[in-house]
Backbone as CSV, one residue per row, in Angstrom:
resi,resn,N_x,N_y,N_z,CA_x,CA_y,CA_z,C_x,C_y,C_z
1,MET,0.845,-1.180,0.000,0.000,0.000,0.000,0.889,1.243,0.000
2,GLN,0.525,2.226,-0.787,1.285,3.467,-0.887,1.050,4.319,0.361
3,ARG,2.141,4.893,0.895,2.040,5.749,2.083,1.890,7.209,1.661
4,LEU,1.058,7.915,2.404,0.888,9.349,2.151,2.063,10.109,2.755
5,PRO,2.494,11.170,2.109,3.554,11.999,2.699,3.104,12.545,4.050
6,ALA,4.050,12.677,4.982,3.738,13.132,6.339,3.072,14.505,6.334
7,THR,3.512,15.399,5.453,2.909,16.737,5.420,1.450,16.672,5.021
8,LEU,1.114,15.781,4.100,-0.279,15.627,3.689,-1.100,15.036,4.825
9,CYS,-0.548,14.065,5.540,-1.258,13.470,6.677,-1.552,14.514,7.746
10,ARG,-0.574,15.373,8.035,-0.796,16.423,9.031,-1.876,17.392,8.567
11,LYS,-1.864,17.719,7.284,-2.859,18.648,6.742,-4.265,18.049,6.838
12,ILE,-4.395,16.766,6.545,-5.696,16.103,6.617,-6.167,16.008,8.066
13,ALA,-5.256,15.731,8.987,-5.617,15.525,10.387,-5.940,16.836,11.101
14,ARG,-5.369,17.939,10.645,-5.606,19.223,11.299,-6.972,19.776,10.930
15,PRO,-7.606,20.432,11.892,-8.853,21.103,11.544,-8.579,22.179,10.498
16,SER,-9.607,22.526,9.748,-9.429,23.498,8.675,-9.154,24.901,9.193
17,CYS,-9.555,25.192,10.421,-9.319,26.532,10.947,-9.378,26.513,12.469
18,ASP,-8.773,27.546,13.044,-8.853,27.743,14.491,-10.026,28.650,14.842
19,VAL,-10.292,29.614,13.949,-11.310,30.631,14.214,-12.272,30.716,13.030
20,PHE,-13.553,30.677,13.334,-14.594,30.832,12.319,-15.204,32.219,12.468
21,VAL,-15.172,32.999,11.386,-15.741,34.352,11.414,-17.151,34.307,10.822
22,ASN,-18.133,34.487,11.685,-19.549,34.493,11.329,-19.958,35.953,11.150
23,HIS,-20.534,36.279,9.984,-20.855,37.672,9.696,-21.886,37.759,8.579
24,ARG,-22.476,38.932,8.439,-23.386,39.228,7.325,-22.559,39.950,6.268
25,GLY,-22.274,39.275,5.181,-21.369,39.789,4.159,-21.720,41.171,3.659
26,ILE,-23.002,41.435,3.414,-23.442,42.733,2.905,-22.984,43.861,3.826
27,ASP,-23.033,43.616,5.126,-22.720,44.657,6.104,-21.238,44.728,6.474
28,THR,-20.537,43.589,6.476,-19.227,43.581,7.155,-18.061,42.938,6.406
29,LYS,-18.304,42.297,5.274,-17.209,41.583,4.603,-16.061,42.516,4.215
30,ARG,-16.391,43.724,3.755,-15.357,44.654,3.281,-14.781,45.522,4.389
31,ASN,-15.274,45.353,5.602,-14.705,46.144,6.682,-14.357,45.251,7.870
32,VAL,-15.173,45.226,8.888,-14.772,44.583,10.135,-14.463,43.087,9.987
33,ALA,-15.293,42.311,9.336,-15.022,40.869,9.205,-13.752,40.620,8.398
34,GLY,-13.623,41.313,7.288,-12.425,41.140,6.461,-11.158,41.586,7.165
35,LEU,-11.241,42.688,7.903,-10.070,43.185,8.623,-9.661,42.264,9.776
36,ILE,-10.636,41.726,10.486,-10.330,40.783,11.569,-9.706,39.519,10.992
37,TYR,-10.296,39.007,9.917,-9.722,37.829,9.252,-8.266,38.103,8.852
38,ASP,-8.031,39.235,8.229,-6.683,39.584,7.774,-5.712,39.690,8.948
39,ARG,-6.130,40.350,10.004,-5.245,40.508,11.177,-4.922,39.163,11.809
40,LEU,-5.934,38.321,11.994,-5.684,37.007,12.594,-4.768,36.163,11.706
41,THR,-4.990,36.209,10.404,-4.160,35.450,9.470,-2.711,35.916,9.546
42,ARG,-2.497,37.227,9.618,-1.134,37.775,9.740,-0.478,37.355,11.046
43,MET,-1.292,37.069,12.052,-0.769,36.617,13.347,-0.510,35.107,13.344
44,GLY,-0.810,34.450,12.235,-0.578,33.010,12.133,-1.747,32.155,12.579
45,VAL,-2.895,32.766,12.793,-4.093,32.041,13.216,-4.847,31.598,11.969
46,ARG,-5.130,30.310,11.886,-5.889,29.790,10.744,-7.352,30.166,10.939
47,SER,-7.805,31.069,10.091,-9.162,31.600,10.221,-9.989,31.242,9.003
48,PHE,-11.307,31.207,9.195,-12.237,30.907,8.108,-13.152,32.097,7.895
49,LEU,-13.127,32.621,6.675,-14.059,33.644,6.216,-14.541,33.147,4.864
50,ASP,-15.839,33.002,4.703,-16.374,32.339,3.511,-15.759,32.830,2.205
51,SER,-15.622,34.133,2.035,-15.112,34.652,0.770,-13.634,34.338,0.557
52,MET,-12.926,34.011,1.627,-11.499,33.717,1.517,-11.207,32.222,1.468
53,ASN,-12.100,31.403,1.993,-11.819,29.980,2.130,-12.674,29.081,1.249
54,MET,-13.591,29.651,0.506,-14.445,28.827,-0.342,-14.209,29.187,-1.799
55,LYS,-14.487,28.213,-2.649,-14.303,28.424,-4.083,-15.558,27.965,-4.815
56,PRO,-15.721,28.391,-6.041,-16.882,27.943,-6.815,-16.933,26.407,-6.852
57,GLY,-18.093,25.876,-6.607,-18.282,24.425,-6.593,-18.376,23.839,-5.193
58,ASP,-17.920,24.582,-4.175,-18.031,24.100,-2.796,-19.496,24.099,-2.372
59,LYS,-19.891,23.066,-1.672,-21.233,22.983,-1.110,-21.268,23.856,0.143
60,LEU,-22.121,24.872,0.145,-22.146,25.851,1.226,-22.225,25.221,2.612
61,PHE,-23.279,24.481,2.876,-23.471,23.944,4.218,-22.388,22.949,4.589
62,ASP,-21.985,22.073,3.663,-20.942,21.105,3.973,-19.654,21.803,4.376
63,HIS,-19.237,22.763,3.586,-17.967,23.448,3.815,-18.029,24.295,5.092
64,ILE,-19.070,25.059,5.237,-19.207,25.933,6.400,-19.390,25.120,7.679
65,ASP,-20.253,24.129,7.657,-20.474,23.312,8.859,-19.183,22.604,9.274
66,ARG,-18.428,22.086,8.314,-17.158,21.415,8.612,-16.173,22.403,9.245
67,ALA,-16.136,23.621,8.730,-15.244,24.636,9.294,-15.647,24.982,10.727
68,ILE,-16.933,25.115,10.976,-17.399,25.423,12.340,-17.056,24.277,13.278
69,LEU,-17.346,23.059,12.872,-17.076,21.908,13.731,-15.590,21.750,14.014
70,GLY,-14.746,22.112,13.056,-13.306,21.996,13.238,-12.666,23.172,13.949
71,SER,-13.411,24.244,14.115,-12.836,25.449,14.731,-12.798,25.315,16.246
72,LYS,-12.023,26.210,16.848,-11.923,26.256,18.307,-12.699,27.441,18.874
73,VAL,-12.714,28.534,18.123,-13.339,29.778,18.579,-14.128,30.383,17.423
74,GLY,-15.222,31.017,17.751,-16.000,31.736,16.751,-15.965,33.230,17.032
75,VAL,-16.018,34.010,15.980,-16.195,35.459,16.092,-17.520,35.740,15.400
76,ALA,-18.484,36.248,16.139,-19.788,36.572,15.559,-19.887,38.080,15.421
77,VAL,-19.870,38.552,14.181,-19.955,39.984,13.909,-21.426,40.310,13.633
78,PHE,-22.088,40.877,14.629,-23.495,41.230,14.494,-23.598,42.621,13.872
79,SER,-24.504,42.763,12.937,-24.681,44.013,12.207,-26.182,44.242,11.996
80,PRO,-26.561,45.414,11.477,-27.994,45.726,11.354,-28.815,44.683,10.588
81,ARG,-28.275,44.059,9.555,-29.062,43.094,8.764,-28.685,41.636,9.048
82,TYR,-27.939,41.422,10.103,-27.482,40.073,10.457,-28.650,39.084,10.568
83,CYS,-29.671,39.451,11.305,-30.783,38.529,11.588,-31.668,38.245,10.381
84,GLU,-31.461,38.951,9.272,-32.199,38.666,8.038,-31.623,37.467,7.301
85,SER,-30.443,37.036,7.700,-29.738,35.982,6.975,-29.912,34.611,7.624
86,TYR,-30.483,33.698,6.875,-30.603,32.313,7.331,-29.223,31.745,7.628
87,PHE,-28.255,32.003,6.741,-26.910,31.452,6.909,-26.259,31.948,8.195
88,CYS,-26.371,33.246,8.472,-25.790,33.791,9.702,-26.361,33.094,10.927
89,LEU,-27.676,32.977,10.957,-28.343,32.372,12.113,-28.023,30.884,12.225
90,HIS,-27.941,30.185,11.105,-27.560,28.764,11.118,-26.151,28.598,11.678
91,GLU,-25.219,29.424,11.198,-23.835,29.349,11.660,-23.747,29.636,13.156
92,LEU,-24.432,30.685,13.607,-24.422,31.033,15.024,-24.989,29.891,15.866
93,ALA,-26.101,29.326,15.421,-26.711,28.216,16.166,-25.743,27.038,16.266
94,LEU,-25.066,26.714,15.191,-24.118,25.597,15.210,-22.931,25.910,16.131
95,LEU,-22.442,27.137,16.106,-21.361,27.521,17.024,-21.808,27.335,18.473
96,MET,-23.000,27.789,18.798,-23.503,27.704,20.172,-23.816,26.258,20.570
97,GLU,-24.430,25.515,19.674,-24.797,24.122,19.977,-23.573,23.239,20.186
98,THR,-22.476,23.571,19.540,-21.252,22.778,19.689,-20.354,23.352,20.780
99,LYS,-20.879,24.290,21.542,-20.214,24.857,22.719,-18.866,25.502,22.402
100,LYS,-18.793,26.140,21.243,-17.577,26.874,20.896,-17.526,28.158,21.710
101,LYS,-16.334,28.592,22.023,-16.168,29.924,22.601,-16.494,30.900,21.488
102,VAL,-17.301,31.897,21.775,-17.692,32.871,20.757,-17.419,34.278,21.277
103,VAL,-16.746,35.067,20.448,-16.485,36.469,20.742,-17.471,37.294,19.922
104,PRO,-18.486,37.883,20.563,-19.436,38.715,19.829,-18.871,40.118,19.566
105,ILE,-19.107,40.615,18.375,-18.788,41.997,18.039,-20.084,42.622,17.545
106,PHE,-20.537,43.635,18.256,-21.769,44.315,17.900,-21.394,45.548,17.074
107,TYR,-21.469,45.390,15.762,-21.023,46.398,14.812,-22.223,47.213,14.335
108,ASP,-22.296,48.448,14.780,-23.362,49.363,14.367,-24.755,48.848,14.757
109,VAL,-24.806,48.080,15.833,-26.083,47.538,16.310,-25.963,47.265,17.815
110,LYS,-27.058,47.468,18.527,-27.104,47.148,19.951,-27.632,45.725,20.102
111,PRO,-27.165,44.998,21.111,-27.666,43.638,21.306,-29.197,43.566,21.357
112,SER,-29.823,44.560,21.975,-31.289,44.547,22.105,-32.000,44.659,20.751
113,GLN,-31.307,45.131,19.726,-31.902,45.267,18.394,-31.893,43.951,17.613
114,LEU,-31.169,42.971,18.102,-31.058,41.693,17.393,-32.206,40.767,17.766
115,VAL,-33.053,40.491,16.781,-34.238,39.665,17.003,-34.460,38.780,15.773
116,VAL,-34.768,37.512,16.016,-35.123,36.618,14.918,-36.571,36.896,14.561
117,LYS,-36.802,37.225,13.316,-38.159,37.550,12.868,-38.759,36.357,12.145
118,ASP,-40.031,36.134,12.390,-40.759,35.062,11.724,-41.426,35.633,10.471
119,ASN,-40.835,35.334,9.325,-41.431,35.822,8.065,-42.347,34.764,7.439
120,GLY,-42.626,33.721,8.210,-43.545,32.685,7.748,-42.919,31.603,6.885
121,THR,-41.618,31.676,6.646,-40.982,30.672,5.783,-40.166,29.652,6.555
122,ARG,-39.957,29.881,7.838,-39.118,28.979,8.628,-39.966,28.179,9.606
123,PRO,-39.643,26.899,9.774,-40.368,26.087,10.757,-40.153,26.630,12.180
124,ALA,-41.136,26.440,13.032,-41.082,26.948,14.404,-39.866,26.410,15.154
125,LYS,-39.527,25.153,14.910,-38.385,24.548,15.598,-37.085,25.265,15.222
126,GLU,-36.957,25.641,13.976,-35.762,26.349,13.512,-35.718,27.770,14.089
127,LEU,-36.856,28.441,14.130,-36.922,29.775,14.725,-36.494,29.733,16.190
128,GLN,-36.941,28.721,16.890,-36.578,28.575,18.300,-35.073,28.329,18.433
129,ARG,-34.528,27.482,17.583,-33.084,27.183,17.584,-32.282,28.469,17.372
130,PHE,-32.686,29.254,16.387,-31.988,30.498,16.082,-32.130,31.496,17.221
131,SER,-33.328,31.606,17.782,-33.574,32.555,18.879,-32.746,32.209,20.114
132,LEU,-32.664,30.927,20.444,-31.867,30.500,21.599,-30.388,30.841,21.404
133,ALA,-29.868,30.584,20.215,-28.463,30.885,19.924,-28.213,32.390,20.001
134,LEU,-29.126,33.170,19.453,-28.984,34.622,19.461,-29.028,35.160,20.889
135,GLU,-29.944,34.651,21.704,-30.030,35.089,23.100,-28.754,34.754,23.854
136,GLU,-28.215,33.562,23.633,-26.962,33.178,24.297,-25.829,34.120,23.888
137,ALA,-25.748,34.449,22.617,-24.693,35.343,22.127,-24.862,36.757,22.680
138,LYS,-26.101,37.218,22.777,-26.361,38.576,23.273,-25.951,38.715,24.734
139,TYR,-25.944,37.614,25.464,-25.565,37.638,26.872,-24.154,37.096,27.090
140,THR,-23.339,37.216,26.070,-21.920,36.884,26.162,-21.160,38.197,26.057
141,VAL,-20.181,38.382,26.906,-19.412,39.621,26.872,-18.751,39.757,25.509
142,GLY,-18.942,40.907,24.903,-18.391,41.132,23.581,-17.868,42.546,23.424
143,LEU,-17.655,42.921,22.185,-17.162,44.252,21.841,-18.262,44.998,21.104
144,THR,-18.377,46.281,21.365,-19.349,47.132,20.681,-18.576,48.147,19.862
145,PHE,-19.039,48.360,18.627,-18.312,49.285,17.758,-19.269,50.121,16.925
146,ASP,-19.068,51.437,16.989,-19.814,52.373,16.158,-18.859,52.806,15.041
147,PRO,-19.149,52.426,13.784,-18.209,52.730,12.698,-18.024,54.220,12.419
148,LEU,-18.943,55.057,12.887,-18.810,56.494,12.664,-17.932,57.176,13.722
149,LYS,-17.905,56.607,14.910,-17.158,57.232,16.004,-15.991,56.378,16.501
150,GLY,-16.016,55.091,16.199,-15.044,54.176,16.776,-13.659,54.252,16.163
151,ASP,-12.683,53.757,16.912,-11.292,53.688,16.492,-11.053,52.282,15.922
152,TRP,-10.862,52.211,14.606,-10.714,50.917,13.932,-9.520,50.122,14.460
153,SER,-8.406,50.781,14.674,-7.227,50.048,15.142,-7.470,49.476,16.538
154,GLU,-8.200,50.211,17.354,-8.537,49.723,18.693,-9.464,48.502,18.598
155,LEU,-10.450,48.574,17.730,-11.346,47.423,17.545,-10.567,46.192,17.105
156,LEU,-9.706,46.338,16.124,-8.942,45.194,15.618,-8.019,44.633,16.692
157,ARG,-7.386,45.503,17.443,-6.515,45.043,18.533,-7.329,44.305,19.591
158,ASP,-8.434,44.909,20.022,-9.258,44.290,21.068,-9.854,42.965,20.604
159,ALA,-10.317,42.923,19.363,-10.909,41.689,18.836,-9.864,40.588,18.721
160,SER,-8.705,40.902,18.175,-7.677,39.864,18.029,-7.158,39.423,19.399
161,ASP,-7.035,40.348,20.346,-6.634,39.965,21.708,-7.664,39.019,22.326
162,ALA,-8.943,39.337,22.171,-10.006,38.485,22.723,-9.965,37.102,22.097
163,VAL,-9.752,37.044,20.784,-9.673,35.747,20.106,-8.477,34.954,20.621
164,MET,-7.331,35.594,20.747,-6.126,34.898,21.204,-6.297,34.369,22.633
165,ILE,-6.885,35.172,23.506,-7.127,34.729,24.886,-8.053,33.515,24.894
166,ASN,-9.112,33.562,24.092,-10.048,32.435,24.027,-9.385,31.198,23.422
167,LEU,-8.555,31.376,22.404,-7.823,30.237,21.830,-6.921,29.590,22.875
168,LEU,-6.217,30.412,23.649,-5.354,29.874,24.703,-6.162,29.105,25.742
169,GLU,-7.320,29.641,26.123,-8.180,28.950,27.092,-8.658,27.608,26.552
170,VAL,-9.037,27.566,25.290,-9.485,26.309,24.677,-8.337,25.307,24.650
171,GLU,-7.147,25.765,24.284,-5.970,24.883,24.257,-5.648,24.347,25.644
172,GLU,-5.679,25.220,26.653,-5.406,24.796,28.030,-6.419,23.758,28.483
173,GLU,-7.685,23.980,28.182,-8.730,23.014,28.545,-8.499,21.681,27.835
174,HIS,-8.153,21.748,26.568,-7.865,20.534,25.778,-6.688,19.773,26.395
175,ASN,-5.628,20.477,26.763,-4.453,19.834,27.365,-4.787,19.246,28.729
176,ARG,-5.619,19.946,29.524,-6.060,19.421,30.814,-6.824,18.121,30.650
177,MET,-7.704,18.094,29.669,-8.508,16.880,29.421,-7.613,15.722,28.962
178,LYS,-6.610,16.006,28.158,-5.677,14.960,27.688,-4.892,14.374,28.857
179,ARG,-4.480,15.233,29.798,-3.700,14.754,30.952,-4.555,13.858,31.851
180,LYS,-5.842,14.126,31.925,-6.741,13.328,32.758,-6.962,11.930,32.214
181,GLN,-6.766,11.772,30.901,-7.056,10.474,30.264,-5.974,9.479,30.532
């Protein structure tokens, strides 16, 4: 039987990313989400941002769900139109259901403004799933940013620091669990 090169084996065995950036592309891809992704990548953190990690032909849910499941930390960038997106709410629910550490960033929106709306197209069970995830995220300590008054460099520094601290905590917990076994 042919053996796979060690580098390929390591690549297959490693999760696709350390950090999953959940965001509403219309509102944040060209600013806060893209900038956070870029900063984390420059710091050597393997991050997932749909526009940077997916290519034509990728199955949306398969690729995104796999990235979330393989990640250690999520960054949820909430924006004015975030709750209009099925994908955003699905991603957030999966992050919360899999007990990922999530760093919320409230970009140009207050937590109290975030509400799952029933437009009559979603099953009640799904609406409840999304609402529970959103409520959990709203009651998680996060960062608030007003793009008209805020300091972008401060936001990027604070967000990347929060992600790094959470990554370290996840790693420490993982190492503690390994030692117990």
